[in-house]
Every structure is written in C-alpha cells, then in structure tokens.
N, C-alpha and C positions, 0 to 999 in steps of 0.2 A: 387217397383221401388226405387232405391237408389239415383237417381239424385237429388231430393229435399233435401235429407239429406246432400249429398256431397256439394251442392251449399250453404246451410246454414252454414256449418261448415268451408268451405275453401275459399269461395268467388271466386271460379273458375268455369267458365262455359265452358265445353268441347263441341265443335261443329264439327262434322265430316261431311264435304261436306253438310252443312246445307241446301242448296237450291236444290241440284240435285234431290233428290227423291221426293220433294214436289212441285216443281214449274217447269212447262215446259219452255224450252229455249225461251227467248224473251217475256215472260209474265211480264207485268209491275209490278205485285205484288212483284217480286223478289227484286226490288229496295226498296220497303217498308220494307221488312224483313231485308235487309242489314242496312237500316237506323235505324230500331228499335234496332238492335244489337249494332250499333255504339252509340246510345243514352244510352243504358243499360250500356255499358262500361264506358262512360263518367260520367253519372249522378249518378251511384251507385258504381263506383270504382271497378267493377267486372273485374277480370282477365279472359280473354278468350283465349283459345287455339283452333285455328280454322284451319281446313284442308280445303282448298278451291282452286278452279281453277278461282275464281273471282279475277283476278290480280289487277284490279284498286281498288277494295274494300280493298284488302290486303295492297296495297301500301299506301292508304289513312289513314287507321286506325291503322296499326301495329306500335308497338314500337320496335319490333324485328322481323325479318323475317328469316325463315329457308327454304332452298330448299333441298329436299331429292329426291334421285333416287335409286330405288331398295333397299329401306330400309336403306340407308346410307345418312348421311348429306354431301351434296356436297358443299354448301356455307351457311353462315349465317352472319347476321350483321344488320345494320340499313336498313330500307326500301330504303333509298336513295342509299346506297351502293349496296344492293342486286339487286334492280330493275334498277338502273341507271348505274351501272358499274360492270357488271358480270365479275368474274375472270376466270370462266371456260367456255369452248365451250358448254358444256352440258346445263348450265343455259342459256347462250346466245341463243342457239337454241330453248329452251323451251319458253323463253320470246318473241322471234320473232314471235312465233305462237299466242301470246295473246296480247301483248302490241303494239299498233299501234301509 
C-alpha cells in the first residue's frame, strides 16, 4: 500500500467519501470520524483533499471548496461563497437538498 509513503512525503491526506462505505447513515460514530479528521488537519498541518456529501463538515473545515458535476468544475471558492452564495442553478439545487 502506497498511502503511508505518500502521506509521509507530501503531507496530503486524500479521502474519497470517507464515511459512506464505513458508517451507516445516522450512526453517531460518523461525527467522531469527522472530528478526528478536523483535528488531524489542524494539529498536524496536513492538507486534506476530501470528496464528501457531508456539506456541513465541508463548510466548517474547508479552506477552499470545489463543486463538480459530471467531472467538470462548476464552482469553486471560499466555503462562504460556494455554500452561501451559489452562482449557478446547478449548485443551488444541489445545496437545497443538503443544507437546511
């Protein structure tokens, strides 16, 4: 497995839908995993590239947010801009399904 080598050399932690395959929806351990990831990024200065549908987590911890659809970047910017003021109908529709 190459992940430990990549992490040691680049200080980047890739996480693709980190919770979905491991934790059933609504399971309280999901919050613990997200908190551990947040602490890892803050305490160790690790850059994380995270693909997630956990919109509140993304909004709270991201420095930069990118919304993609069909393999193309639709919008990107600060979390405040991307989540708070979507410029495209596609992102607005997506967020209405997640952010309440």
